[in-house]
Structures are given as C-alpha cells and as structure tokens.
py3Dmol code that shows the C-alpha trace and the ligand (Angstrom):
import py3Dmol

protein = """\
ATOM      1  CA  MET A   1     -20.356 -38.066  57.923  1.00  0.00           C
ATOM      2  CA  ARG A   2     -17.774 -38.108  55.139  1.00  0.00           C
ATOM      3  CA  LEU A   3     -20.123 -40.192  52.961  1.00  0.00           C
ATOM      4  CA  HIS A   4     -22.925 -37.703  53.538  1.00  0.00           C
ATOM      5  CA  THR A   5     -20.695 -34.836  52.355  1.00  0.00           C
ATOM      6  CA  THR A   6     -19.740 -36.769  49.221  1.00  0.00           C
ATOM      7  CA  THR A   7     -23.391 -37.354  48.357  1.00  0.00           C
ATOM      8  CA  TRP A   8     -24.060 -33.648  48.756  1.00  0.00           C
ATOM      9  CA  GLY A   9     -21.116 -32.954  46.474  1.00  0.00           C
ATOM     10  CA  LYS A  10     -22.510 -35.231  43.786  1.00  0.00           C
ATOM     11  CA  GLY A  11     -25.922 -33.609  44.126  1.00  0.00           C
ATOM     12  CA  TRP A  12     -24.458 -30.158  43.646  1.00  0.00           C
ATOM     13  CA  GLY A  13     -22.460 -31.356  40.653  1.00  0.00           C
ATOM     14  CA  LEU A  14     -25.608 -32.619  38.947  1.00  0.00           C
ATOM     15  CA  ALA A  15     -27.545 -29.444  39.797  1.00  0.00           C
ATOM     16  CA  ALA A  16     -24.742 -27.317  38.400  1.00  0.00           C
ATOM     17  CA  LYS A  17     -24.703 -29.353  35.176  1.00  0.00           C
ATOM     18  CA  VAL A  18     -28.476 -29.011  34.745  1.00  0.00           C
ATOM     19  CA  LEU A  19     -28.280 -25.256  35.449  1.00  0.00           C
ATOM     20  CA  LEU A  20     -25.397 -24.821  32.986  1.00  0.00           C
ATOM     21  CA  ALA A  21     -27.263 -26.756  30.278  1.00  0.00           C
ATOM     22  CA  GLY A  22     -30.328 -24.578  30.875  1.00  0.00           C
ATOM     23  CA  VAL A  23     -28.332 -21.338  30.625  1.00  0.00           C
ATOM     24  CA  LEU A  24     -26.573 -22.552  27.471  1.00  0.00           C
ATOM     25  CA  GLY A  25     -29.916 -23.483  25.929  1.00  0.00           C
ATOM     26  CA  LEU A  26     -31.336 -20.066  26.796  1.00  0.00           C
ATOM     27  CA  VAL A  27     -28.304 -18.309  25.260  1.00  0.00           C
ATOM     28  CA  LEU A  28     -28.662 -20.385  22.085  1.00  0.00           C
ATOM     29  CA  VAL A  29     -32.396 -19.694  21.791  1.00  0.00           C
ATOM     30  CA  THR A  30     -32.192 -15.931  22.474  1.00  0.00           C
ATOM     31  CA  GLY A  31     -29.101 -15.660  20.278  1.00  0.00           C
ATOM     32  CA  LYS A  32     -31.039 -17.208  17.404  1.00  0.00           C
ATOM     33  CA  ALA A  33     -34.010 -14.892  17.944  1.00  0.00           C
ATOM     34  CA  GLU A  34     -31.911 -11.698  18.058  1.00  0.00           C
ATOM     35  CA  ALA A  35     -29.320 -11.888  15.312  1.00  0.00           C
ATOM     36  CA  LEU A  36     -30.882 -12.096  11.880  1.00  0.00           C
ATOM     37  CA  ILE A  37     -27.709 -11.916   9.858  1.00  0.00           C
ATOM     38  CA  VAL A  38     -28.295 -11.928   6.112  1.00  0.00           C
ATOM     39  CA  ASP A  39     -25.813 -11.967   3.248  1.00  0.00           C
ATOM     40  CA  LEU A  40     -25.931  -9.069   0.810  1.00  0.00           C
ATOM     41  CA  ASP A  41     -24.518  -9.808  -2.643  1.00  0.00           C
ATOM     42  CA  ALA A  42     -23.499  -6.322  -3.812  1.00  0.00           C
ATOM     43  CA  TYR A  43     -22.144  -5.550  -7.265  1.00  0.00           C
ATOM     44  CA  VAL A  44     -22.113  -3.268 -10.295  1.00  0.00           C
ATOM     45  CA  ASP A  45     -22.372  -4.554 -13.853  1.00  0.00           C
ATOM     46  CA  MET A  46     -21.365  -1.417 -15.811  1.00  0.00           C
ATOM     47  CA  ALA A  47     -18.161   0.371 -14.875  1.00  0.00           C
ATOM     48  CA  ILE A  48     -18.314   3.159 -12.335  1.00  0.00           C
ATOM     49  CA  VAL A  49     -16.708   5.970 -14.354  1.00  0.00           C
ATOM     50  CA  GLN A  50     -14.634   9.062 -13.643  1.00  0.00           C
ATOM     51  CA  ASP A  51     -15.913  12.606 -14.207  1.00  0.00           C
ATOM     52  CA  ASP A  52     -15.198  12.363 -17.968  1.00  0.00           C
ATOM     53  CA  LEU A  53     -18.111   9.870 -17.920  1.00  0.00           C
ATOM     54  CA  THR A  54     -15.989   7.374 -19.889  1.00  0.00           C
ATOM     55  CA  THR A  55     -12.899   6.164 -18.013  1.00  0.00           C
ATOM     56  CA  PRO A  56     -13.573   3.463 -15.393  1.00  0.00           C
ATOM     57  CA  LEU A  57     -12.435   4.146 -11.848  1.00  0.00           C
ATOM     58  CA  ALA A  58      -8.870   2.865 -11.531  1.00  0.00           C
ATOM     59  CA  ASP A  59      -8.036  -0.338  -9.667  1.00  0.00           C
ATOM     60  CA  GLY A  60      -7.721   0.422  -5.956  1.00  0.00           C
ATOM     61  CA  SER A  61     -10.490   3.043  -5.936  1.00  0.00           C
ATOM     62  CA  TRP A  62     -12.627   2.855  -2.807  1.00  0.00           C
ATOM     63  CA  VAL A  63     -16.263   1.797  -2.660  1.00  0.00           C
ATOM     64  CA  TYR A  64     -18.228   1.857   0.595  1.00  0.00           C
ATOM     65  CA  ILE A  65     -21.357  -0.257   0.982  1.00  0.00           C
ATOM     66  CA  VAL A  66     -23.698   1.740   3.234  1.00  0.00           C
ATOM     67  CA  GLY A  67     -26.889   0.473   4.885  1.00  0.00           C
ATOM     68  CA  SER A  68     -29.821   2.472   6.225  1.00  0.00           C
ATOM     69  CA  GLY A  69     -33.002   1.780   8.167  1.00  0.00           C
ATOM     70  CA  ASP A  70     -35.019   4.346   6.190  1.00  0.00           C
ATOM     71  CA  ASN A  71     -34.867   5.213   2.479  1.00  0.00           C
ATOM     72  CA  ILE A  72     -32.833   8.401   3.015  1.00  0.00           C
ATOM     73  CA  ASN A  73     -29.112   8.761   2.346  1.00  0.00           C
ATOM     74  CA  ASP A  74     -28.139  10.918   5.343  1.00  0.00           C
ATOM     75  CA  GLY A  75     -24.786  11.928   3.872  1.00  0.00           C
ATOM     76  CA  LEU A  76     -21.341  12.514   5.343  1.00  0.00           C
ATOM     77  CA  ILE A  77     -20.121  14.586   8.277  1.00  0.00           C
ATOM     78  CA  THR A  78     -18.763  17.983   7.247  1.00  0.00           C
ATOM     79  CA  PHE A  79     -15.791  19.500   9.059  1.00  0.00           C
ATOM     80  CA  GLY A  80     -14.663  23.120   9.114  1.00  0.00           C
ATOM     81  CA  GLY A  81     -17.381  24.280   6.743  1.00  0.00           C
ATOM     82  CA  THR A  82     -16.989  22.458   3.417  1.00  0.00           C
ATOM     83  CA  ASN A  83     -14.571  19.603   4.137  1.00  0.00           C
ATOM     84  CA  LEU A  84     -15.998  16.100   4.217  1.00  0.00           C
ATOM     85  CA  ILE A  85     -15.025  13.016   6.207  1.00  0.00           C
ATOM     86  CA  ALA A  86     -15.119   9.926   3.963  1.00  0.00           C
ATOM     87  CA  ASP A  87     -15.426   7.371   6.772  1.00  0.00           C
ATOM     88  CA  SER A  88     -18.466   9.002   8.345  1.00  0.00           C
ATOM     89  CA  VAL A  89     -22.233   8.592   8.336  1.00  0.00           C
ATOM     90  CA  LEU A  90     -25.176  10.537   9.726  1.00  0.00           C
ATOM     91  CA  GLY A  91     -28.651   9.567  10.923  1.00  0.00           C
ATOM     92  CA  ASP A  92     -29.366   5.846  10.828  1.00  0.00           C
ATOM     93  CA  ASP A  93     -26.839   5.060   8.090  1.00  0.00           C
ATOM     94  CA  VAL A  94     -24.144   2.433   8.750  1.00  0.00           C
ATOM     95  CA  ILE A  95     -21.015   1.643   6.720  1.00  0.00           C
ATOM     96  CA  LEU A  96     -21.281  -2.118   6.117  1.00  0.00           C
ATOM     97  CA  ALA A  97     -18.058  -2.602   4.148  1.00  0.00           C
ATOM     98  CA  ARG A  98     -15.150  -0.787   2.514  1.00  0.00           C
ATOM     99  CA  ILE A  99     -13.813  -2.460  -0.591  1.00  0.00           C
ATOM    100  CA  GLN A 100     -11.490  -1.589  -3.448  1.00  0.00           C
ATOM    101  CA  ILE A 101     -12.270  -1.966  -7.144  1.00  0.00           C
ATOM    102  CA  PRO A 102     -11.980  -4.489  -8.862  1.00  0.00           C
ATOM    103  CA  LEU A 103     -12.728  -6.868  -5.958  1.00  0.00           C
ATOM    104  CA  ASN A 104     -13.762 -10.286  -7.372  1.00  0.00           C
ATOM    105  CA  SER A 105     -13.870  -8.725 -10.839  1.00  0.00           C
ATOM    106  CA  ILE A 106     -11.393  -8.188 -13.689  1.00  0.00           C
ATOM    107  CA  SER A 107      -8.679  -5.511 -13.648  1.00  0.00           C
ATOM    108  CA  ASN A 108      -9.555  -2.051 -15.060  1.00  0.00           C
ATOM    109  CA  SER A 109     -13.242  -2.980 -15.270  1.00  0.00           C
ATOM    110  CA  GLY A 110     -14.441  -0.337 -12.797  1.00  0.00           C
ATOM    111  CA  THR A 111     -16.657  -3.017 -11.265  1.00  0.00           C
ATOM    112  CA  PHE A 112     -16.755  -5.241  -8.171  1.00  0.00           C
ATOM    113  CA  PHE A 113     -18.648  -8.065  -6.526  1.00  0.00           C
ATOM    114  CA  VAL A 114     -18.753  -8.534  -2.759  1.00  0.00           C
ATOM    115  CA  THR A 115     -20.797 -10.472  -0.212  1.00  0.00           C
ATOM    116  CA  VAL A 116     -21.448  -8.480   2.951  1.00  0.00           C
ATOM    117  CA  PRO A 117     -23.234  -9.816   6.048  1.00  0.00           C
ATOM    118  CA  TYR A 118     -25.665  -7.377   7.689  1.00  0.00           C
ATOM    119  CA  GLU A 119     -28.375  -7.343  10.359  1.00  0.00           C
ATOM    120  CA  SER A 120     -31.711  -7.460   8.568  1.00  0.00           C
ATOM    121  CA  ASP A 121     -33.539  -6.093  11.654  1.00  0.00           C
ATOM    122  CA  ASN A 122     -31.847  -2.691  11.327  1.00  0.00           C
ATOM    123  CA  ILE A 123     -30.955  -2.380   7.659  1.00  0.00           C
ATOM    124  CA  ASN A 124     -33.717  -2.119   5.041  1.00  0.00           C
ATOM    125  CA  TYR A 125     -32.012  -0.029   2.362  1.00  0.00           C
ATOM    126  CA  VAL A 126     -28.534   0.127   0.940  1.00  0.00           C
ATOM    127  CA  TYR A 127     -26.465   2.397  -1.320  1.00  0.00           C
ATOM    128  CA  ILE A 128     -22.823   2.775  -2.320  1.00  0.00           C
ATOM    129  CA  ARG A 129     -20.445   5.697  -1.940  1.00  0.00           C
ATOM    130  CA  TYR A 130     -17.436   5.603  -4.282  1.00  0.00           C
ATOM    131  CA  PHE A 131     -14.237   7.624  -4.615  1.00  0.00           C
ATOM    132  CA  ASN A 132     -11.879   8.258  -7.514  1.00  0.00           C
ATOM    133  CA  THR A 133      -8.842   7.588  -5.335  1.00  0.00           C
ATOM    134  CA  ASN A 134      -6.945   4.719  -3.724  1.00  0.00           C
ATOM    135  CA  SER A 135      -5.688   6.983  -0.931  1.00  0.00           C
ATOM    136  CA  ASP A 136      -6.148   5.337   2.476  1.00  0.00           C
ATOM    137  CA  PRO A 137      -7.698   7.085   4.275  1.00  0.00           C
ATOM    138  CA  VAL A 138      -9.460   9.150   1.602  1.00  0.00           C
ATOM    139  CA  THR A 139      -7.970  12.650   1.852  1.00  0.00           C
ATOM    140  CA  GLY A 140      -7.497  15.746  -0.305  1.00  0.00           C
ATOM    141  CA  MET A 141      -9.503  16.953  -3.294  1.00  0.00           C
ATOM    142  CA  VAL A 142     -11.298  13.861  -4.569  1.00  0.00           C
ATOM    143  CA  ARG A 143     -14.053  13.185  -7.109  1.00  0.00           C
ATOM    144  CA  TRP A 144     -16.742  10.905  -5.754  1.00  0.00           C
ATOM    145  CA  GLY A 145     -20.407   9.967  -5.935  1.00  0.00           C
ATOM    146  CA  THR A 146     -23.217   7.866  -4.549  1.00  0.00           C
ATOM    147  CA  SER A 147     -25.754   5.473  -6.041  1.00  0.00           C
ATOM    148  CA  SER A 148     -29.513   5.562  -5.558  1.00  0.00           C
ATOM    149  CA  MET A 149     -31.071   3.866  -2.525  1.00  0.00           C
ATOM    150  CA  PHE A 150     -32.133   0.261  -3.035  1.00  0.00           C
ATOM    151  CA  GLN A 151     -34.633  -1.561  -0.870  1.00  0.00           C
ATOM    152  CA  LEU A 152     -33.388  -4.934   0.300  1.00  0.00           C
ATOM    153  CA  GLY A 153     -35.497  -7.966  -0.495  1.00  0.00           C
ATOM    154  CA  VAL A 154     -34.286 -11.136   1.197  1.00  0.00           C
ATOM    155  CA  THR A 155     -34.744 -14.463  -0.585  1.00  0.00           C
ATOM    156  CA  LEU A 156     -33.530 -17.612   1.190  1.00  0.00           C
ATOM    157  CA  GLY A 157     -31.232 -15.589   3.430  1.00  0.00           C
ATOM    158  CA  VAL A 158     -29.613 -13.615   0.626  1.00  0.00           C
ATOM    159  CA  ALA A 159     -30.302 -10.088  -0.632  1.00  0.00           C
ATOM    160  CA  THR A 160     -28.888  -9.125  -4.016  1.00  0.00           C
ATOM    161  CA  VAL A 161     -28.381  -5.545  -5.188  1.00  0.00           C
ATOM    162  CA  GLN A 162     -26.983  -4.361  -8.509  1.00  0.00           C
ATOM    163  CA  PHE A 163     -26.184  -0.716  -7.836  1.00  0.00           C
ATOM    164  CA  ASP A 164     -26.060   0.499 -11.458  1.00  0.00           C
ATOM    165  CA  GLN A 165     -29.403  -0.883 -12.638  1.00  0.00           C
ATOM    166  CA  ASN A 166     -31.030   2.534 -13.143  1.00  0.00           C
ATOM    167  CA  GLN A 167     -28.070   4.649 -14.179  1.00  0.00           C
ATOM    168  CA  GLN A 168     -24.376   4.580 -14.985  1.00  0.00           C
ATOM    169  CA  LEU A 169     -22.546   5.623 -11.842  1.00  0.00           C
ATOM    170  CA  ALA A 170     -20.030   8.469 -12.208  1.00  0.00           C
ATOM    171  CA  ALA A 171     -17.702  10.190  -9.722  1.00  0.00           C
ATOM    172  CA  THR A 172     -18.772  13.759 -10.482  1.00  0.00           C
ATOM    173  CA  ASN A 173     -18.887  15.366  -7.014  1.00  0.00           C
ATOM    174  CA  TYR A 174     -15.681  17.218  -6.120  1.00  0.00           C
ATOM    175  CA  ASN A 175     -14.810  17.920  -2.488  1.00  0.00           C
ATOM    176  CA  ASN A 176     -11.930  18.175  -0.055  1.00  0.00           C
ATOM    177  CA  PHE A 177     -11.724  15.218   2.324  1.00  0.00           C
ATOM    178  CA  VAL A 178     -10.086  15.405   5.726  1.00  0.00           C
ATOM    179  CA  VAL A 179      -9.393  13.026   8.593  1.00  0.00           C
ATOM    180  CA  ILE A 180      -9.668  14.269  12.154  1.00  0.00           C
ATOM    181  CA  PRO A 181      -8.407  12.233  15.126  1.00  0.00           C
ATOM    182  CA  GLU A 182     -11.209  10.838  17.259  1.00  0.00           C
ATOM    183  CA  PRO A 183     -11.618  12.708  20.565  1.00  0.00           C
ATOM    184  CA  SER A 184     -11.204   9.464  22.512  1.00  0.00           C
ATOM    185  CA  SER A 185      -7.796   8.680  20.989  1.00  0.00           C
ATOM    186  CA  MET A 186      -6.691  12.314  21.495  1.00  0.00           C
ATOM    187  CA  ASN A 187      -7.625  12.073  25.174  1.00  0.00           C
ATOM    188  CA  LEU A 188      -5.748   8.777  25.457  1.00  0.00           C
ATOM    189  CA  PHE A 189      -2.660  10.352  23.864  1.00  0.00           C
ATOM    190  CA  VAL A 190      -2.721  13.274  26.325  1.00  0.00           C
ATOM    191  CA  MET A 191      -3.228  10.880  29.245  1.00  0.00           C
ATOM    192  CA  VAL A 192      -0.294   8.616  28.234  1.00  0.00           C
ATOM    193  CA  ALA A 193       1.951  11.664  27.657  1.00  0.00           C
ATOM    194  CA  GLY A 194       1.016  12.923  31.132  1.00  0.00           C
ATOM    195  CA  LEU A 195       1.777   9.541  32.709  1.00  0.00           C
ATOM    196  CA  LEU A 196       5.176   9.345  30.999  1.00  0.00           C
ATOM    197  CA  TRP A 197       6.004  12.863  32.201  1.00  0.00           C
ATOM    198  CA  ALA A 198       5.039  11.957  35.762  1.00  0.00           C
ATOM    199  CA  MET A 199       7.136   8.768  35.651  1.00  0.00           C
ATOM    200  CA  ARG A 200      10.154  10.661  34.294  1.00  0.00           C
ATOM    201  CA  SER A 201       9.885  13.282  37.015  1.00  0.00           C
ATOM    202  CA  ARG A 202       9.579  10.587  39.663  1.00  0.00           C
ATOM    203  CA  MET A 203      12.631   8.683  38.329  1.00  0.00           C
ATOM    204  CA  ARG A 204      14.696  11.884  38.316  1.00  0.00           C
ATOM    205  CA  LEU A 205      13.655  12.528  41.882  1.00  0.00           C
ATOM    206  CA  ALA A 206      14.739   8.988  42.837  1.00  0.00           C
ATOM    207  CA  THR A 207      18.134   9.146  41.103  1.00  0.00           C
ATOM    208  CA  GLY A 208      18.870  12.733  42.133  1.00  0.00           C
ATOM    209  CA  SER A 209      18.022  12.254  45.816  1.00  0.00           C
ATOM    210  CA  GLY A 210      21.718  11.632  46.666  1.00  0.00           C
ATOM    211  CA  ASP A 211      23.045  15.179  46.239  1.00  0.00           C
ATOM    212  CA  GLY A 212      19.697  16.979  46.208  1.00  0.00           C
ATOM    213  CA  SER A 213      20.934  19.566  43.702  1.00  0.00           C
ATOM    214  CA  ASP A 214      18.299  19.607  40.959  1.00  0.00           C
ATOM    215  CA  GLU A 215      15.368  17.684  42.352  1.00  0.00           C
ATOM    216  CA  GLY A 216      11.918  18.237  40.885  1.00  0.00           C
ATOM    217  CA  THR A 217      13.040  20.409  37.994  1.00  0.00           C
ATOM    218  CA  PRO A 218      12.683  18.166  34.960  1.00  0.00           C
ATOM    219  CA  THR A 219      14.068  19.600  31.760  1.00  0.00           C
ATOM    220  CA  ASP A 220      13.566  18.678  28.133  1.00  0.00           C
ATOM    221  CA  PRO A 221      16.172  16.297  26.681  1.00  0.00           C
TER     222      PRO A 221
END
"""
ligand_1 = """\
1
CA
Ca -30.880 6.904 6.436
"""
view = py3Dmol.view(width=600, height=400)
view.addModel(protein, "pdb")
view.setStyle({"model": 0}, {"cartoon": {"style": "trace"}})
view.addModel(ligand_1, "xyz")
view.setStyle({"model": 1}, {"stick": {}})
view.zoomTo()
view.show()
C-alpha cells in the first residue's frame, strides 16, 4: 500500500514537471511574439538654441523623447486656461525618455545622444520636446519647442533619428508651466490623514478612559 502511494507520488512529480515545462515554453513563445522592443538611437547634430537663435541650450536643459502611433504631435495638457504641464501627453503620444543636455555629448554643445528602447508595435513616429530650463519638474515661465515628426525605420533592430536634419531647433515658444498633484496621490493623502486622525482619537479614548473627563474630544496639538 505504501509502495503504491510512492509510485503515485513519483507519477505526479513527473506530470507536474512536464506541465511546468509546457507552461514555461508557452510563456517564452508568447512573450517573444508580443514584445517587439527596438532600440532608438536619438540625437541632434547641431545645437538646440535659445530664443536668440544663437546660444545653445545650457547643460542640464531638459529634452523629452516622445513617441506616437500616428504622425500627429498631439501636444501637452493645458491647465487653468493657458498653463501647460511639461510631463504630459495627449492622444496616442507617449513620453519614451527624459534626458538632460549634453547627455553623451560635450559640455555646452546644446546636443545629446541617447539610446531609448521602445515597443515597435505601438510607436511609428517620434519627436522631441525641449525646454530652456534645468528645473525639475519644469515649472514657471519657460521657453521651449518641439521638433518635426520623424517616421521610424527599423534596420537590424535599431531605429536612428537625427532630430535636427531639416531645421535648426530653437526654444522659441514661451509659456507658463505648472505641476498639479495627481488625483490618485491626493486621494491617498486624504485617506492616510483620515486614518491617522482616527488612530489618534482612538488612542486618546484608550488613555483617557480612566477618569472619563475629556473622552472623544480630540484637539489640535
Ligand atoms: Ca499622435
């Protein structure tokens, strides 16, 4: 009887191993079919300049690499009328990377070079958005601009885009940038504050239960 049980145990062990191998194989195969991650080599050759059209953007200035499914730059989210949110996209646009000049380039050159992985199934076009500021996050009155849209052509798993090939890029737009807290984090803050308040009240009730003088009337410290 004991021997019989052991044999069953071995059988199950083998079955489990075969099943696990099958599941792993399936995960590997489907994983390969789904994620077509491609490297984008993104750079500018000529300096991105300030609004005087001469001075390169200072070291530390922000450049966002933005992808899109279609060939339309859908722009930034506006807030309170004319304010813009730097870290925002609309439509099918996706921020692929945020970098600071002169990444992988020489100081005061107003240029950069960066390799950014992206999903080639969803992203067919790419552009850059650049700011004449090193403020993090980008806030206040800031000069900025965007490049043209460039279609991505993948060769041997790499797409290469030089963003200044049709024009010298200049930060000539001038807008006020704001940062608003995300609704989810605001809700979390209110919830945690509420929990702390409830715990404080409860602790006061527990400690004050001896004399019963000021139970349930929490006051500010
Ligand atoms: Ca788009």
